[in-house]
Z-matrix of the N, CA and C atoms (Angstrom, degrees):
N
C 1 1.466
C 2 1.642 1 109.03
N 3 1.283 2 114.74 1 117.31
C 4 1.504 3 115.43 2 173.68
C 5 1.501 4 113.46 3 -78.72
N 6 1.302 5 114.63 4 173.91
C 7 1.455 6 119.78 5 -176.09
C 8 1.645 7 113.24 6 -59.15
N 9 1.344 8 114.22 7 -35.05
C 10 1.479 9 118.92 8 178.66
C 11 1.512 10 111.14 9 -67.82
N 12 1.331 11 115.49 10 -40.75
C 13 1.489 12 117.13 11 179.64
C 14 1.463 13 110.86 12 -72.46
N 15 1.347 14 119.25 13 -34.45
C 16 1.488 15 120.71 14 172.23
C 17 1.522 16 111.64 15 -63.32
N 18 1.371 17 119.95 16 -46.10
C 19 1.410 18 120.87 17 -177.90
C 20 1.590 19 111.15 18 -61.76
N 21 1.261 20 115.97 19 -32.37
C 22 1.498 21 118.23 20 179.36
C 23 1.522 22 113.52 21 -69.61
N 24 1.250 23 114.65 22 -8.62
C 25 1.509 24 118.55 23 173.48
C 26 1.451 25 115.75 24 -99.86
N 27 1.372 26 114.92 25 4.48
C 28 1.516 27 120.69 26 179.62
C 29 1.506 28 110.45 27 -99.74
N 30 1.355 29 116.58 28 126.85
C 31 1.459 30 123.89 29 167.69
C 32 1.544 31 106.43 30 -94.41
N 33 1.311 32 116.69 31 97.55
C 34 1.410 33 124.51 32 179.52
C 35 1.543 34 106.27 33 -71.08
N 36 1.322 35 117.85 34 119.79
C 37 1.500 36 122.54 35 -165.24
C 38 1.405 37 117.88 36 -117.19
N 39 1.340 38 118.82 37 141.52
C 40 1.415 39 124.70 38 169.27
C 41 1.498 40 106.67 39 -142.39
N 42 1.326 41 120.88 40 108.53
C 43 1.408 42 126.75 41 -173.53
C 44 1.524 43 116.41 42 -137.58
N 45 1.349 44 115.78 43 12.15
C 46 1.440 45 118.51 44 -176.91
C 47 1.517 46 112.72 45 -68.60
N 48 1.342 47 118.00 46 162.40
C 49 1.377 48 122.79 47 179.57
C 50 1.588 49 117.88 48 -66.45
N 51 1.288 50 112.60 49 -16.91
C 52 1.502 51 117.02 50 177.11
C 53 1.516 52 110.68 51 -104.86
N 54 1.335 53 120.07 52 16.39
C 55 1.422 54 121.04 53 -177.00
C 56 1.539 55 111.38 54 -60.74
N 57 1.373 56 118.75 55 126.42
C 58 1.391 57 125.06 56 173.93
C 59 1.523 58 114.53 57 -100.90
N 60 1.302 59 121.30 58 167.24
C 61 1.432 60 124.59 59 176.34
C 62 1.506 61 108.13 60 -60.57
N 63 1.349 62 118.12 61 -34.15
C 64 1.430 63 119.58 62 -178.44
C 65 1.631 64 111.09 63 -67.49
N 66 1.374 65 111.76 64 -38.74
C 67 1.449 66 117.13 65 174.05
C 68 1.613 67 110.23 66 -60.51
N 69 1.296 68 115.37 67 -42.82
C 70 1.451 69 116.20 68 179.65
C 71 1.480 70 113.17 69 -65.32
N 72 1.273 71 116.44 70 -41.44
C 73 1.438 72 121.20 71 178.68
C 74 1.561 73 112.49 72 -59.14
N 75 1.397 74 115.88 73 -39.30
C 76 1.416 75 119.80 74 177.26
C 77 1.561 76 110.78 75 -64.86
N 78 1.308 77 114.57 76 -39.64
C 79 1.496 78 115.75 77 176.92
C 80 1.532 79 112.15 78 -66.68
N 81 1.310 80 113.19 79 -38.92
C 82 1.471 81 116.27 80 177.73
C 83 1.550 82 114.56 81 -64.85
N 84 1.286 83 112.86 82 -42.14
C 85 1.529 84 120.48 83 174.37
C 86 1.549 85 110.13 84 -57.03
N 87 1.286 86 116.39 85 -44.98
C 88 1.453 87 120.97 86 -175.88
C 89 1.485 88 107.29 87 -70.05
N 90 1.314 89 115.48 88 -44.93
C 91 1.510 90 115.54 89 -179.78
C 92 1.541 91 113.50 90 -63.70
N 93 1.316 92 115.54 91 -35.50
C 94 1.470 93 117.30 92 175.72
C 95 1.493 94 111.03 93 -67.99
N 96 1.303 95 120.78 94 -44.05
C 97 1.438 96 125.94 95 177.01
C 98 1.529 97 114.07 96 -55.29
N 99 1.323 98 113.76 97 -48.16
C 100 1.485 99 118.21 98 -172.61
C 101 1.435 100 114.08 99 -101.00
N 102 1.294 101 120.04 100 3.40
C 103 1.505 102 121.33 101 178.14
C 104 1.488 103 115.98 102 76.84
N 105 1.312 104 115.15 103 23.97
C 106 1.499 105 119.15 104 174.78
C 107 1.499 106 114.12 105 -93.35
N 108 1.322 107 113.89 106 170.96
C 109 1.480 108 122.50 107 171.45
C 110 1.563 109 104.52 108 -88.87
N 111 1.374 110 113.65 109 169.13
C 112 1.481 111 120.21 110 178.86
C 113 1.532 112 105.63 111 -130.12
N 114 1.353 113 112.95 112 133.13
C 115 1.486 114 121.25 113 176.89
C 116 1.504 115 104.99 114 -111.73
N 117 1.312 116 118.99 115 118.04
C 118 1.441 117 123.41 116 -172.78
C 119 1.555 118 112.68 117 -135.82
N 120 1.405 119 113.42 118 164.22
C 121 1.506 120 112.31 119 177.60
C 122 1.517 121 116.37 120 -69.63
N 123 1.239 122 119.45 121 152.12
C 124 1.515 123 121.61 122 -176.33
C 125 1.540 124 112.31 123 -56.55
N 126 1.207 125 116.86 124 -34.83
C 127 1.549 126 117.98 125 -175.78
C 128 1.512 127 114.19 126 -64.95
N 129 1.359 128 117.48 127 -15.36
C 130 1.477 129 119.07 128 -178.25
C 131 1.536 130 111.50 129 -108.15
N 132 1.317 131 120.94 130 -0.56
C 133 1.391 132 124.68 131 -175.70
C 134 1.501 133 115.57 132 -52.95
N 135 1.326 134 115.31 133 -50.37
C 136 1.492 135 121.10 134 -176.26
C 137 1.568 136 110.27 135 -60.29
N 138 1.355 137 113.48 136 -47.79
C 139 1.455 138 118.09 137 175.96
C 140 1.530 139 113.82 138 -63.96
N 141 1.245 140 119.28 139 -38.62
C 142 1.439 141 125.69 140 178.16
C 143 1.484 142 112.88 141 -64.57
N 144 1.306 143 115.88 142 -38.00
C 145 1.527 144 120.83 143 179.21
C 146 1.485 145 111.10 144 -66.24
N 147 1.350 146 115.36 145 -35.62
C 148 1.441 147 121.98 146 178.82
C 149 1.601 148 109.37 147 -74.37
N 150 1.330 149 111.52 148 -43.56
C 151 1.455 150 116.62 149 -173.43
C 152 1.515 151 113.36 150 -69.42
N 153 1.308 152 115.76 151 -40.07
C 154 1.496 153 121.66 152 -171.73
C 155 1.577 154 108.77 153 -132.94
N 156 1.266 155 114.92 154 67.20
C 157 1.546 156 119.68 155 -175.69
C 158 1.560 157 116.66 156 -59.05
N 159 1.324 158 113.08 157 -21.62
C 160 1.505 159 116.67 158 -178.40
C 161 1.476 160 115.52 159 -94.21
N 162 1.348 161 113.71 160 0.57
C 163 1.588 162 119.93 161 -178.60
C 164 1.516 163 105.70 162 -96.92
N 165 1.302 164 117.43 163 134.26
C 166 1.469 165 124.24 164 174.87
C 167 1.556 166 104.72 165 -72.44
N 168 1.361 167 113.13 166 120.83
C 169 1.462 168 119.53 167 -178.19
C 170 1.483 169 111.51 168 -98.78
N 171 1.315 170 114.50 169 124.05
C 172 1.626 171 120.48 170 172.69
C 173 1.465 172 103.87 171 -108.08
N 174 1.332 173 117.80 172 137.25
C 175 1.397 174 121.86 173 171.08
C 176 1.573 175 110.02 174 -132.05
N 177 1.348 176 115.43 175 172.62
C 178 1.442 177 119.36 176 -168.89
C 179 1.515 178 111.26 177 -114.90
N 180 1.286 179 115.22 178 159.83
C 181 1.578 180 121.19 179 -177.20
C 182 1.535 181 104.71 180 -143.74
N 183 1.341 182 113.25 181 133.17
C 184 1.506 183 118.57 182 -177.00
C 185 1.464 184 111.90 183 66.79
N 186 1.241 185 118.43 184 29.77
C 187 1.528 186 125.31 185 -168.93
C 188 1.581 187 106.31 186 -96.98
N 189 1.388 188 119.89 187 136.66
C 190 1.485 189 124.22 188 1.23
C 191 1.539 190 114.99 189 -100.22
N 192 1.328 191 114.77 190 -6.12
C 193 1.557 192 113.29 191 -169.03
C 194 1.590 193 114.20 192 -98.72
N 195 1.285 194 115.43 193 -13.28
C 196 1.504 195 119.75 194 173.53
C 197 1.565 196 112.13 195 77.69
N 198 1.365 197 118.87 196 14.16
C 199 1.420 198 117.06 197 -172.03
C 200 1.507 199 114.71 198 -107.80
N 201 1.317 200 116.34 199 16.80
C 202 1.477 201 120.34 200 171.24
C 203 1.502 202 113.25 201 -66.26
N 204 1.294 203 117.58 202 159.86
C 205 1.501 204 120.64 203 177.87
C 206 1.464 205 107.46 204 -66.13
N 207 1.322 206 114.19 205 152.41
C 208 1.484 207 122.06 206 176.63
C 209 1.514 208 112.62 207 -49.49
N 210 1.327 209 119.01 208 -44.58
C 211 1.387 210 124.89 209 -174.69
C 212 1.532 211 109.37 210 -67.20
N 213 1.435 212 116.75 211 -36.01
C 214 1.390 213 123.06 212 178.27
C 215 1.510 214 110.85 213 -60.85
N 216 1.392 215 114.22 214 -48.27
C 217 1.381 216 118.78 215 -176.08
C 218 1.585 217 110.10 216 -65.24
N 219 1.274 218 117.46 217 -37.65
C 220 1.421 219 119.77 218 179.40
C 221 1.542 220 108.88 219 -63.86
N 222 1.305 221 115.86 220 -41.65
C 223 1.516 222 117.60 221 178.51
C 224 1.425 223 114.67 222 -65.92
N 225 1.396 224 113.02 223 -39.13
C 226 1.512 225 115.77 224 174.66
C 227 1.519 226 114.25 225 -60.05
N 228 1.329 227 115.71 226 -44.34
C 229 1.482 228 117.96 227 179.55
C 230 1.526 229 113.97 228 -64.85
N 231 1.352 230 115.05 229 -43.06
C 232 1.458 231 120.72 230 175.11
C 233 1.494 232 113.30 231 -60.21
N 234 1.381 233 116.95 232 -42.83
C 235 1.456 234 121.17 233 -179.05
C 236 1.579 235 112.96 234 -63.51
N 237 1.396 236 109.46 235 -43.47
C 238 1.460 237 114.93 236 177.49
C 239 1.508 238 112.30 237 -64.64
N 240 1.265 239 116.86 238 -36.65
C 241 1.558 240 117.81 239 175.80
C 242 1.485 241 109.46 240 -66.70
N 243 1.334 242 119.56 241 -45.57
C 244 1.409 243 120.90 242 -179.93
C 245 1.505 244 114.90 243 -62.58
N 246 1.382 245 114.01 244 -30.99
C 247 1.481 246 121.16 245 177.51
C 248 1.524 247 112.69 246 -73.24
N 249 1.269 248 118.38 247 -21.99
C 250 1.488 249 120.85 248 175.59
C 251 1.587 250 110.70 249 126.40
N 252 1.315 251 119.58 250 12.26
C 253 1.480 252 118.38 251 174.04
C 254 1.493 253 112.35 252 -68.61
N 255 1.381 254 115.29 253 144.29
C 256 1.454 255 120.31 254 177.13
C 257 1.447 256 115.48 255 -99.23
N 258 1.401 257 118.42 256 -17.96
C 259 1.408 258 124.82 257 178.19
C 260 1.498 259 110.20 258 -148.83
N 261 1.367 260 114.53 259 150.20
C 262 1.525 261 118.26 260 179.74
C 263 1.492 262 109.10 261 -122.19
N 264 1.327 263 115.12 262 134.32
C 265 1.520 264 124.25 263 172.41
C 266 1.463 265 108.19 264 -105.81
N 267 1.376 266 122.13 265 106.10
C 268 1.454 267 124.99 266 177.89
C 269 1.475 268 115.09 267 -101.49
N 270 1.346 269 118.18 268 136.27
C 271 1.415 270 119.74 269 -179.90
C 272 1.490 271 112.20 270 -86.34
N 273 1.343 272 118.86 271 123.70
C 274 1.419 273 125.42 272 175.76
C 275 1.550 274 107.81 273 -65.86
N 276 1.399 275 110.57 274 148.09
C 277 1.510 276 114.93 275 177.85
C 278 1.496 277 109.11 276 -83.16
N 279 1.322 278 113.89 277 99.35
C 280 1.464 279 118.60 278 -176.47
C 281 1.504 280 113.72 279 -64.25
N 282 1.336 281 114.27 280 -35.03
C 283 1.506 282 118.75 281 179.32
C 284 1.522 283 108.19 282 -60.28
N 285 1.314 284 119.53 283 -48.10
C 286 1.526 285 120.96 284 179.59
C 287 1.499 286 107.47 285 -62.37
N 288 1.337 287 121.86 286 -46.07
C 289 1.443 288 124.76 287 178.51
C 290 1.493 289 112.15 288 -52.29
N 291 1.345 290 114.19 289 -54.44
C 292 1.493 291 118.98 290 -172.27
C 293 1.545 292 113.15 291 -71.45
N 294 1.267 293 115.72 292 -21.66
C 295 1.476 294 120.29 293 174.96
C 296 1.576 295 112.11 294 -85.83
N 297 1.276 296 116.11 295 -2.96
C 298 1.565 297 118.70 296 175.11
C 299 1.456 298 112.48 297 94.51
N 300 1.393 299 119.48 298 1.85
C 301 1.451 300 117.49 299 -176.49
C 302 1.507 301 110.90 300 -87.49
N 303 1.368 302 112.70 301 66.03
C 304 1.502 303 119.63 302 -176.22
C 305 1.551 304 108.96 303 -66.45
N 306 1.289 305 119.81 304 -27.18
C 307 1.476 306 120.41 305 -176.64
C 308 1.564 307 108.81 306 -65.77
N 309 1.376 308 114.70 307 -41.59
C 310 1.523 309 116.14 308 174.01
C 311 1.412 310 113.33 309 -62.91
N 312 1.374 311 121.10 310 -43.82
C 313 1.377 312 125.33 311 -178.05
C 314 1.537 313 110.27 312 -60.69
N 315 1.357 314 112.52 313 -47.29
C 316 1.527 315 119.63 314 179.03
C 317 1.507 316 109.05 315 -56.56
N 318 1.354 317 116.03 316 -47.65
C 319 1.501 318 117.69 317 -173.93
C 320 1.538 319 108.01 318 -66.19
N 321 1.288 320 120.39 319 -39.47
C 322 1.387 321 119.89 320 -176.97
C 323 1.545 322 112.08 321 -67.69
N 324 1.310 323 119.47 322 -44.28
C 325 1.383 324 122.33 323 -179.75
C 326 1.570 325 110.43 324 -63.01
N 327 1.301 326 114.05 325 -42.17
C 328 1.441 327 115.56 326 -178.94
C 329 1.548 328 110.95 327 -66.78
N 330 1.300 329 117.90 328 -36.64
C 331 1.571 330 120.66 329 176.01
C 332 1.484 331 109.71 330 -63.75
N 333 1.256 332 119.88 331 -44.18
C 334 1.450 333 122.66 332 -177.22
C 335 1.521 334 110.67 333 -65.76
N 336 1.361 335 118.02 334 -45.15
C 337 1.396 336 122.99 335 179.02
C 338 1.508 337 110.85 336 -60.04
N 339 1.364 338 115.11 337 -43.70
C 340 1.452 339 123.33 338 -176.92
C 341 1.517 340 113.72 339 -68.68
N 342 1.404 341 115.81 340 -25.43
C 343 1.451 342 123.02 341 -176.67
C 344 1.462 343 116.79 342 -67.39
N 345 1.341 344 117.51 343 -23.55
C 346 1.451 345 123.02 344 -173.19
C 347 1.496 346 114.80 345 -136.22
N 348 1.303 347 117.10 346 142.04
C 349 1.531 348 119.26 347 176.94
C 350 1.519 349 111.92 348 -84.60
N 351 1.294 350 116.95 349 45.16
C 352 1.434 351 125.88 350 -175.04
C 353 1.491 352 113.23 351 -124.41
N 354 1.312 353 120.19 352 157.02
C 355 1.471 354 117.93 353 167.20
C 356 1.504 355 111.69 354 -66.74
N 357 1.319 356 114.08 355 132.91
C 358 1.525 357 119.49 356 -178.27
C 359 1.555 358 104.14 357 -116.09
N 360 1.398 359 115.95 358 126.33
C 361 1.430 360 122.09 359 174.55
C 362 1.585 361 103.88 360 -101.56
N 363 1.339 362 115.59 361 139.32
C 364 1.468 363 120.03 362 178.31
C 365 1.469 364 109.01 363 -106.15
N 366 1.349 365 114.13 364 118.17
C 367 1.514 366 122.01 365 -178.78
C 368 1.553 367 105.26 366 -83.07
N 369 1.287 368 118.32 367 114.93
C 370 1.423 369 121.24 368 -171.71
C 371 1.591 370 112.71 369 -99.29
N 372 1.346 371 116.05 370 -6.58
C 373 1.525 372 121.08 371 -175.83
C 374 1.511 373 108.86 372 50.48
N 375 1.344 374 115.04 373 59.46
C 376 1.463 375 119.49 374 177.00
C 377 1.526 376 118.13 375 -54.46
N 378 1.386 377 118.11 376 -30.18
C 379 1.444 378 115.62 377 179.94
C 380 1.586 379 112.86 378 -68.16
N 381 1.321 380 117.04 379 -15.50
C 382 1.429 381 118.58 380 178.74
C 383 1.572 382 111.77 381 -92.44
N 384 1.301 383 118.30 382 -5.52
C 385 1.412 384 121.84 383 -169.56
C 386 1.582 385 115.51 384 -110.64
N 387 1.347 386 114.36 385 145.33
C 388 1.483 387 118.20 386 170.57
C 389 1.495 388 102.67 387 -77.61
N 390 1.423 389 116.54 388 163.00
C 391 1.403 390 123.00 389 179.35
C 392 1.486 391 116.54 390 -51.75
N 393 1.353 392 116.94 391 -43.76
C 394 1.465 393 122.54 392 179.94
C 395 1.465 394 111.69 393 -60.45
N 396 1.450 395 116.99 394 -41.50
C 397 1.419 396 124.39 395 179.15
C 398 1.536 397 110.57 396 -65.28
N 399 1.339 398 114.18 397 -42.28
C 400 1.407 399 120.95 398 -178.37
C 401 1.562 400 110.89 399 -62.53
N 402 1.318 401 112.59 400 -42.85
C 403 1.438 402 114.61 401 175.60
C 404 1.564 403 116.93 402 -65.94
N 405 1.390 404 113.97 403 -34.54
C 406 1.453 405 117.97 404 172.54
C 407 1.527 406 112.51 405 -62.89
N 408 1.332 407 114.54 406 -45.10
C 409 1.414 408 117.07 407 174.71
C 410 1.508 409 118.02 408 -57.86
N 411 1.323 410 115.37 409 -38.80
C 412 1.511 411 120.74 410 178.48
C 413 1.542 412 106.28 411 -69.97
N 414 1.237 413 115.84 412 -42.09
C 415 1.521 414 119.47 413 -179.13
C 416 1.570 415 110.45 414 -58.64
N 417 1.342 416 113.27 415 -44.35
C 418 1.514 417 121.28 416 179.86
C 419 1.536 418 110.05 417 -61.84
N 420 1.376 419 115.66 418 -44.11
C 421 1.405 420 121.23 419 -178.47
C 422 1.522 421 111.86 420 -67.02
N 423 1.355 422 116.40 421 -38.50
C 424 1.494 423 120.22 422 177.36
C 425 1.551 424 110.42 423 -67.29
N 426 1.377 425 117.01 424 -38.05
C 427 1.455 426 119.56 425 176.96
C 428 1.461 427 114.79 426 -67.27
N 429 1.328 428 117.14 427 -27.08
C 430 1.501 429 124.01 428 179.37
C 431 1.551 430 112.22 429 -84.70
N 432 1.425 431 116.95 430 3.19
C 433 1.475 432 123.03 431 -176.35
C 434 1.467 433 114.84 432 61.08
N 435 1.264 434 113.23 433 32.59
C 436 1.528 435 115.69 434 171.81
C 437 1.534 436 110.51 435 -66.89
N 438 1.289 437 117.08 436 153.57
C 439 1.431 438 121.77 437 -177.87
C 440 1.524 439 113.65 438 -80.01
N 441 1.447 440 113.04 439 -38.21
C 442 1.457 441 119.35 440 -177.32
C 443 1.551 442 109.11 441 -139.58
N 444 1.266 443 117.78 442 163.47
C 445 1.418 444 122.62 443 157.82
C 446 1.537 445 107.45 444 -115.01
N 447 1.376 446 112.67 445 141.84
C 448 1.504 447 119.97 446 -173.08
C 449 1.523 448 105.54 447 -120.95
N 450 1.388 449 116.26 448 140.79
C 451 1.467 450 119.22 449 -169.26
C 452 1.494 451 110.92 450 -69.36
N 453 1.372 452 121.83 451 -47.52
C 454 1.481 453 119.34 452 -163.26
C 455 1.616 454 108.48 453 -158.28
N 456 1.289 455 113.41 454 157.98
C 457 1.432 456 122.04 455 172.43
C 458 1.560 457 110.61 456 -76.98
N 459 1.305 458 113.05 457 -33.20
C 460 1.477 459 118.13 458 -167.05
C 461 1.529 460 112.90 459 92.15
N 462 1.290 461 119.48 460 -0.69
C 463 1.408 462 123.28 461 -177.35
C 464 1.504 463 114.73 462 -105.77
N 465 1.334 464 114.39 463 7.89
C 466 1.511 465 118.64 464 171.18
C 467 1.515 466 106.34 465 -123.11
N 468 1.305 467 115.38 466 170.38
C 469 1.448 468 119.66 467 175.96
C 470 1.520 469 111.82 468 -60.55
N 471 1.352 470 117.75 469 136.27
C 472 1.469 471 117.60 470 178.83
C 473 1.507 472 111.83 471 90.35
N 474 1.306 473 117.94 472 158.74
C 475 1.420 474 124.72 473 176.63
C 476 1.508 475 109.38 474 -147.57
N 477 1.321 476 113.07 475 -149.93
C 478 1.453 477 118.47 476 -175.75
C 479 1.498 478 113.39 477 -66.89
N 480 1.273 479 114.90 478 144.26
C 481 1.520 480 119.70 479 178.48
C 482 1.524 481 106.76 480 -134.63
N 483 1.294 482 115.82 481 149.70
C 484 1.424 483 124.21 482 177.00
C 485 1.615 484 110.67 483 -54.44
N 486 1.368 485 108.15 484 -42.84
C 487 1.535 486 113.94 485 -175.94
C 488 1.535 487 111.13 486 -67.10
N 489 1.365 488 116.46 487 -41.55
C 490 1.419 489 117.83 488 178.18
C 491 1.553 490 111.29 489 -65.05
N 492 1.277 491 116.43 490 -43.13
C 493 1.495 492 121.62 491 -176.65
C 494 1.534 493 105.37 492 -59.47
N 495 1.298 494 120.27 493 -45.65
C 496 1.425 495 120.06 494 -178.87
C 497 1.536 496 112.92 495 -59.80
N 498 1.338 497 117.47 496 -42.77
C 499 1.433 498 118.71 497 178.10
C 500 1.546 499 111.68 498 -65.05
N 501 1.304 500 115.59 499 -42.77
C 502 1.572 501 120.83 500 -174.58
C 503 1.512 502 108.57 501 -69.67
N 504 1.337 503 118.77 502 -30.88
C 505 1.464 504 122.07 503 -179.62
C 506 1.504 505 111.59 504 -65.52
N 507 1.389 506 119.04 505 -17.63
C 508 1.464 507 121.51 506 -178.54
C 509 1.541 508 107.43 507 -70.65
N 510 1.359 509 117.91 508 -16.56
C 511 1.435 510 120.70 509 -171.05
C 512 1.518 511 114.46 510 -110.73
N 513 1.318 512 113.32 511 -47.84
C 514 1.539 513 119.04 512 -174.35
C 515 1.543 514 107.50 513 -150.86
N 516 1.349 515 118.75 514 164.44
C 517 1.454 516 120.60 515 169.13
C 518 1.502 517 108.31 516 -52.63
N 519 1.305 518 116.29 517 149.03
C 520 1.475 519 118.75 518 -176.36
C 521 1.544 520 109.88 519 -121.79
N 522 1.313 521 112.93 520 138.10
C 523 1.417 522 122.68 521 165.47
C 524 1.513 523 109.09 522 -102.09
N 525 1.339 524 115.83 523 116.90
C 526 1.461 525 119.78 524 -177.50
C 527 1.576 526 106.86 525 -94.80
N 528 1.299 527 115.96 526 119.90
C 529 1.413 528 120.96 527 -175.40
C 530 1.534 529 111.16 528 -143.21
N 531 1.321 530 117.62 529 141.67
C 532 1.425 531 124.27 530 178.41
C 533 1.549 532 110.01 531 110.18
N 534 1.345 533 112.39 532 106.85
C 535 1.436 534 120.42 533 173.48
C 536 1.519 535 114.51 534 82.08
N 537 1.308 536 119.06 535 12.86
C 538 1.454 537 123.40 536 178.50
C 539 1.492 538 111.51 537 -89.59
N 540 1.331 539 116.52 538 99.53
C 541 1.432 540 122.24 539 -171.36
C 542 1.467 541 120.71 540 -111.61
N 543 1.341 542 113.04 541 -1.96
C 544 1.439 543 118.93 542 -177.09
C 545 1.569 544 113.11 543 -142.32
N 546 1.303 545 117.69 544 160.51
C 547 1.429 546 116.21 545 177.41
C 548 1.550 547 110.82 546 -66.73
N 549 1.305 548 119.37 547 -29.73
C 550 1.537 549 120.82 548 173.10
C 551 1.492 550 108.80 549 -61.31
N 552 1.341 551 121.47 550 -45.34
C 553 1.468 552 121.77 551 177.51
C 554 1.524 553 109.97 552 -57.83
N 555 1.292 554 118.70 553 -46.12
C 556 1.456 555 121.86 554 -176.58
C 557 1.494 556 111.46 555 -65.48
N 558 1.322 557 116.00 556 -40.36
C 559 1.491 558 118.49 557 -179.67
C 560 1.576 559 109.00 558 -68.22
N 561 1.253 560 119.12 559 -34.23
C 562 1.482 561 121.46 560 177.14
C 563 1.570 562 109.87 561 -62.86
N 564 1.359 563 115.09 562 -37.53
C 565 1.518 564 119.55 563 -178.63
C 566 1.526 565 106.63 564 -70.96
N 567 1.368 566 117.37 565 -44.70
C 568 1.432 567 119.17 566 179.54
C 569 1.485 568 113.35 567 -60.91
N 570 1.332 569 114.85 568 -40.24
C 571 1.515 570 120.71 569 176.65
C 572 1.531 571 111.55 570 -62.70
N 573 1.321 572 115.39 571 -34.06
C 574 1.533 573 120.75 572 177.38
C 575 1.440 574 111.87 573 -74.12
N 576 1.338 575 120.28 574 -14.20
C 577 1.476 576 120.82 575 176.84
C 578 1.473 577 116.55 576 122.68
N 579 1.436 578 117.59 577 5.57
C 580 1.434 579 119.79 578 178.20
C 581 1.478 580 108.92 579 -70.76
N 582 1.313 581 118.97 580 150.17
C 583 1.480 582 126.97 581 172.87
C 584 1.435 583 111.09 582 -106.56
N 585 1.298 584 122.43 583 -21.15
C 586 1.492 585 125.21 584 -174.73
C 587 1.554 586 105.96 585 -142.11
N 588 1.270 587 112.93 586 148.15
C 589 1.482 588 122.71 587 -178.96
C 590 1.616 589 109.43 588 -119.84
N 591 1.258 590 122.25 589 126.29
C 592 1.427 591 126.37 590 171.89
C 593 1.457 592 112.09 591 -102.36
N 594 1.331 593 124.22 592 124.69
C 595 1.445 594 121.34 593 -173.34
C 596 1.567 595 106.18 594 -164.39
N 597 1.343 596 111.31 595 142.28
C 598 1.561 597 114.87 596 176.08
C 599 1.535 598 108.95 597 -82.37
N 600 1.366 599 116.70 598 -8.77
C 601 1.454 600 122.30 599 -178.20
C 602 1.517 601 111.33 600 -104.27
N 603 1.314 602 117.40 601 34.64
C 604 1.438 603 123.15 602 -175.92
C 605 1.550 604 113.87 603 -51.53
N 606 1.331 605 114.80 604 -45.65
C 607 1.527 606 118.34 605 177.71
C 608 1.447 607 111.67 606 -56.91
N 609 1.348 608 117.66 607 -44.70
C 610 1.420 609 120.73 608 -176.18
C 611 1.567 610 109.98 609 -68.01
N 612 1.302 611 116.99 610 -33.67
C 613 1.463 612 121.04 611 178.92
C 614 1.600 613 109.27 612 -64.58
N 615 1.315 614 112.10 613 -51.31
C 616 1.528 615 117.23 614 -177.71
C 617 1.514 616 109.93 615 -63.98
N 618 1.363 617 118.80 616 -42.59
C 619 1.420 618 115.80 617 -176.28
C 620 1.511 619 114.03 618 -75.74
N 621 1.277 620 120.40 619 -16.54
C 622 1.468 621 124.27 620 175.08
C 623 1.494 622 115.26 621 -92.83
N 624 1.386 623 113.21 622 -4.75
C 625 1.465 624 114.23 623 -173.11
C 626 1.562 625 112.66 624 -79.76
N 627 1.277 626 117.58 625 135.27
C 628 1.413 627 120.67 626 168.98
C 629 1.530 628 109.89 627 -112.63
N 630 1.403 629 115.11 628 144.23
C 631 1.433 630 120.07 629 -171.54
C 632 1.494 631 114.61 630 -47.07
N 633 1.301 632 119.88 631 131.75
C 634 1.482 633 120.28 632 174.40
C 635 1.502 634 110.92 633 -142.46
N 636 1.288 635 115.32 634 179.01
C 637 1.461 636 120.23 635 -178.49
C 638 1.514 637 113.72 636 -114.57
N 639 1.263 638 118.94 637 125.90
C 640 1.503 639 122.20 638 -177.68
C 641 1.571 640 108.07 639 -133.07
């Protein structure tokens, strides 16, 4: 994999609570320059689609805690699509999952996936889950026809781990996200089976990458 191919797997991310339009423009500029995707807050998607039409735009739904009502998540996903998003990352309701209400989780994921003609990645918050719970989350995402499962929002303790990525890759393509701050970290996730990397340090990842085979 050369540097351009590596960069295309990076979702360069800015999702903090104080994110400004200037912050988003900086991420879009970097993504455009280096050939990355950009993962941005929903409120900036329409502006971003106009500002950087050649950048693949990822936005989020139910972020960061996943506890919005089903109808709210559907609306968020639809609005992001209408505003110009190319992909949606939706946060699974971990509370419902951990309490055993898998039927509600399954219904919610299926509805969000069906709401938009876009790839939907399900953020499972792997750092909060036992392995059995993680496997259940991945099974539900696969049954809902999600395109990816994603490790974490980055807003809870812990982030992507090689062990979690290996488990998740048994079910769907994986976006490894949370705590990936170097090209070495990213390569470890790709070697474990990840297909996409989410990181606020996308430029550093690309600039530090040396060609490898995955």
